C-alpha positions in Angstrom: -123.7 -41.6 15.7 -120.8 -42.4 18.0 -120.8 -45.6 20.0 -119.3 -45.8 23.4 -116.8 -48.4 22.2 -115.6 -46.0 19.4 -115.3 -43.1 21.8 -113.3 -45.3 24.2 -110.7 -46.0 21.5 -109.8 -42.3 21.3 -106.9 -41.0 23.4 -108.6 -39.4 26.5 -105.9 -36.6 26.7 -107.0 -35.3 23.3 -110.5 -34.6 24.7 -109.5 -33.6 28.2 -106.6 -31.3 27.4 -107.0 -29.2 24.2 -103.7 -27.9 22.8 -104.7 -24.4 23.6 -104.1 -25.1 27.3 -100.4 -25.7 26.7 -98.7 -22.3 26.4 -96.0 -21.5 23.9 -93.5 -21.4 26.8 -94.6 -24.8 28.0 -94.3 -26.1 24.5 -90.8 -24.9 24.3 -90.0 -26.5 27.7 -91.5 -29.8 26.4 -89.4 -29.5 23.3 -86.2 -29.0 25.3 -87.1 -31.7 27.7 -87.7 -34.1 24.8 -84.3 -33.3 23.5 -82.8 -34.4 26.8 -82.1 -31.0 28.3 -81.8 -30.7 32.0 -83.9 -28.2 34.0 -80.9 -25.9 34.3 -80.2 -26.1 30.5 -83.9 -25.3 29.8 -83.8 -22.3 32.2 -80.7 -20.9 30.5 -82.1 -21.5 27.0 -85.4 -19.7 27.8 -84.0 -17.0 30.1 -86.0 -18.1 33.1 -85.1 -19.4 36.5 -84.9 -23.1 37.4 -87.9 -22.5 39.7 -89.8 -21.1 36.7 -89.0 -24.3 34.7 -90.3 -26.4 37.6 -93.4 -24.3 37.9 -94.2 -24.8 34.2 -93.3 -28.6 34.4 -95.9 -29.0 37.2 -98.5 -27.2 35.1 -97.6 -29.3 32.0 -97.9 -32.5 34.0 -101.3 -31.4 35.4 -102.6 -30.3 31.9 -101.5 -33.6 30.4 -102.6 -35.7 33.4 -99.1 -37.1 33.6 -96.9 -37.5 36.7 -93.4 -37.4 35.3 -91.3 -36.1 32.5 -91.2 -39.3 30.4 -95.0 -39.7 30.4 -95.4 -36.0 29.6 -93.0 -36.2 26.7 -94.7 -39.3 25.3 -98.1 -37.5 25.5 -96.8 -34.3 24.0 -95.2 -36.2 21.2 -98.5 -38.0 20.4 -100.2 -34.6 20.4 -97.5 -33.1 18.2 -96.3 -30.5 20.6 -92.9 -31.8 21.7 
């Protein structure tokens, strides 16, 4: 039986945001972002527009409940997807 204290020790994002919610394209964007690529560089590498990168970044931030790139990269790294 789980105790509330034990459950509280788990990282909330693992429960709230299963990995299936992050698409392959979003994983690739996170990977490039974690490598220090700019939005324009990511767009060029993936063959999408800068607006497309920004769209996916907003989705990523929402799915990971993070408000910026640094926090999203940290969360994605902990989840093993960046």
